N, C-alpha and C positions, 0 to 999 in steps of 0.2 A: 408845737401845735397850739392853735388859738381859735376861738370862736367868738363871734359877736352876736348879741341879741338885744332885745328891747326896741322901743320905737318912741317917736314923739320926743318928750322931754327927758327920756331916760335911756341911757345906753350902757350896756355891760359887755365887757370882754374878759374872757378867761384864757389863761396861759398855763400850760403844763411846765413843771420844773424840769431841769436836766435830769437825765436818767439816774445819776448817782444821788439825787435829792428826792427821788420818788418815794422812798420808804419813809421820808420825814415830812413831806409837804404835799398837800392835796393839789392846790392850784394857787397861782397868783391871779387876783381878779381886780379889774378896774371898773369903776362906776362913774359915769358922768351924768349929773342931774342938771337940767337946764330950765326948770319951771320958773315962771316970771316972779312968783312970790309964794309964800308959804313953804310947806315941806312935803316931800313924798313919804307917806307913812306905810308901815307894814308890820307883820308879826314874824319874827325869826324863830324857827323851831330849835330845839336843843341840838347842840353840835360840839365838835372838838374845839380846841383853842384857835384863836385868830389874833393877828396883829393888823391894825388898821391905821392908816395915815391920811389925814385930810390935807389936800394940797390944791386950792383952798376950799373952804366950805365950812359946814358944821354938822355934827352928828348929835342927835338927841336920842337917849335910850334909857330903858328901865328893865331890869331883869326880874321876871316874876312879878311879885307885888311891889317891887321898887318903883319909886317915883320916876317918871320920865324927865330927864334933865340933860343938859349938854354934857357930853363926855370929853375928856382930853383930845386934842387934835392928833396925838400920837398915842394910841390906846391899845393895850393888850386885854383880851377877854379870855379868861380861863375856860375850861370845858364847862358846858352848861347842861343842866338837867331840867330846865324849865324855859318857857318861851321868853323872848326879848321883844318888847315893843320898841320900835325905833322910827326915827324920821330923819330925812336928809334934806338939808337946804341945797339950793343951787350950788354946784361946785364939782370938784374932782376928788375921787377917793381911791386909794389903793388898799388892797388887803392881801394877807398871806394866811392860808389855812394850814395849821400845824397838826399833823397826826400825833398820836401819843409818843411815838419814838422821837418825833421832832421836838416835842416838849422836853423830853428827857435829855436830848442832845444840845439844845440851844438855850434852855431856860434854867437858871440856877435856883430853883425852888420846887418843892413838891407840888404836883398838880392840885391836890385837894386844898392846899392853902389858897389858891386863886380860883377855885371852882365857883361858878355862879356869881362872879363879880368882875368889875373892870379895874384896871391898873394903869396909871400914867407911866408910859415907857420911860419918859425923861426923868422921872423921879425914883423909880424902883430899880435898884442895881441888878435884880434878877433878870432884867431884860436888856442889860447893857449891850449885848451882842447885836441888837437890832438898831441901835441909835444911829449908826452911819447912814442908814437908809434915808433919814430926813434930808441929808445933803444931796443924795442921789436924785431925788424927785422934787426938790423944793421949787424949782423954776418951772415945772411942768414941761410940756414939749411932746415929742413923739412917743406914743404909748408903747409901741413895740420896743423901742430903744430903752425906755424905762423898765419894761419887764425884763429885758436882757441884763440890765444893770443890777436889778434886784436879784436876779438869779446868780449873777457873778459874785455878789456879796455873800449870798447864802452858801454858795460852794466854798467860799473862803473859810466859812465856819466849820467845814468838815474836818479841819485840822484838829478840832476839839475831839478828844477820844469819845467813842460811843459809850453809852451806859446800859449794859445788859440788853443789847439789841435783840439777841436771840429769844429771850423770854418775853420781851415786849411784843415782838412780832408774833410769837406763838399765841399769846393771849389775844392779840388783836384779831388774828385769823380765826380763833375759836369763837370770838364774839360775832364774827360775820357768818359763822356756820349756822344755818337756820335749824339744824337738827339739835343743836345744844340750847336748852332752855332752862337749865337748872344750874345752881352753883356747884352741885356735886358733879355734874357733867363737865363743867369748866375745869374743876380741880383734877378730875380724872384725865382729861385731855392734856392738861399741863403737867401732870405728875407732881403736883404740889399739894401741901397740906392746906386746909382751909385758911389757916392763919397766914401762911406765906402768900396765898392767892389774894387775900384781903389787903395785905401790905402792898403788894405790887399794883393792884388795881387802884388803890387810893393814891399812891405816890406818883404814878405815871398817867393814869386814866382819869383821876379826879374823883371817882365815886366807888362805893362798894360794888362787888360783883353782881349782887342781886339787882341793884338799880341799873347797872349797865346793861344787863340782859333785858330788863323791862324796857329801857329806852330804845334798844336796838329793835325789839319787836314792834314798838310803836312807829319808829322811823320807817320801817319797811312798809307799813300800811300808808303812812303819810306820803311817802315818795310817789306812790302810784297815783294818788289824787293830785299832787302837784303837777305831774306830767299830763294828766287827763282829768280836768275838773268836771267833765261831763259824767264821770263815774259816780255811782252811788257809793256811800261809805261801805255798805255791805259787800260790795264787789272788790274792795281794796284790802279787806281784813287779812292780816297775817294768819296762817293756819293754826297758830298756837292760841289764838283768841277763842274762848269758849263760846261767846256770843257777842252780839252788838253791844249789850250793856257792859260787858267786860271791857271792850274797846272804848266805850264812852267814858268810863271811869279813868282809864289811862289818858285819854285825850284831855280831860279836865286837869289831871295831874301835871301833864307836860305842857299844855298850851294855855291853861288858866281859863279857858272858855270851852263851850260845848262844840262838837263837830258842826252842828247846824249854824251856830254863830260864826264859826271860822269860815264856812263855805259861803256865807252871805257877804263877807268882807271882800273888798278888792285887794289883790295882791300884786301890785305893779312891779315890785322888786323881786319878790320870791319866785313868782311864776316865770319871769324872764330868767332869773338865776338858775332855776331848776332845768330849764331847757338848755341854757348855755353850758352848765356844768355837765349835764348828761352827754352833750355832743363832744365835749373835750375829755372829760375824765370818766365817763361811763356810768356815773351815778348822779341822780337828781339832787341828793342831799349829801352834805359833807360827812355826816356820821356813818354812812354806808360805804365810804371810800376804802378800797382795798390797798394796803401798803405795798402790794406787789406791783401796783400800777395798772392802768387800763388795758395795756397790751396783753397782760396775763389772763384777762377774762374774755378777750375777743376770740 
């Protein structure tokens, strides 16, 4: 299944992975920017890990307070807990969204080691499994054929044994449960001690349980605004927020700017991505993606 969105100088396409990869990958996504000069700029919300490949073009990015600078053309981004400012030059870009179980299965490093920063796939052995993708899409060509080739390569990696899939899926589903808003509730659902829960969360999800819960609450509110920017922030708030001031504090924590400042900005990439991702995968933002796949929610 695929969807295309965007207009003018920007085109995005989203593709679902094969069924056997659904617990590990959100979507494959293709972006084509064709502006005459300069860059297309936007703010990316916190999300799970991604692998991105420039073919050709240039990505400029800075996570949180980090300086915006050109990143490697084959770059891995660990899970993030803060916004990323980014820009795209005219070019073609492929991406793979990795769910936590996908990180555990395909990346040879703990997630918290790579959280909130970029890594050159060509230089870091932890991402060696992805390197053949550079040859698959180097020459460009038919987008659907490239998506199929990426999917075939990722399926070949399933020969690698899974790492504690059952507990990873259990924690992921618990994080998506809007009724659970405390670390104690997570630990009870998982049947784990607080220490074991903390270890699993850091190693596979990139952050401590308390921060993960706070991030999920924030993303539930942001997703509604991305799909319908005519809404007032007060109408998008997750029910766990005590009031708008509580939400505003979280917004500044995760996005580095206020809700009002964010709403005033143009979001040429993220708004189109929210629509396209929602059509294909059932969620406007990657961090809310269900590892059971979109068909389980329909």
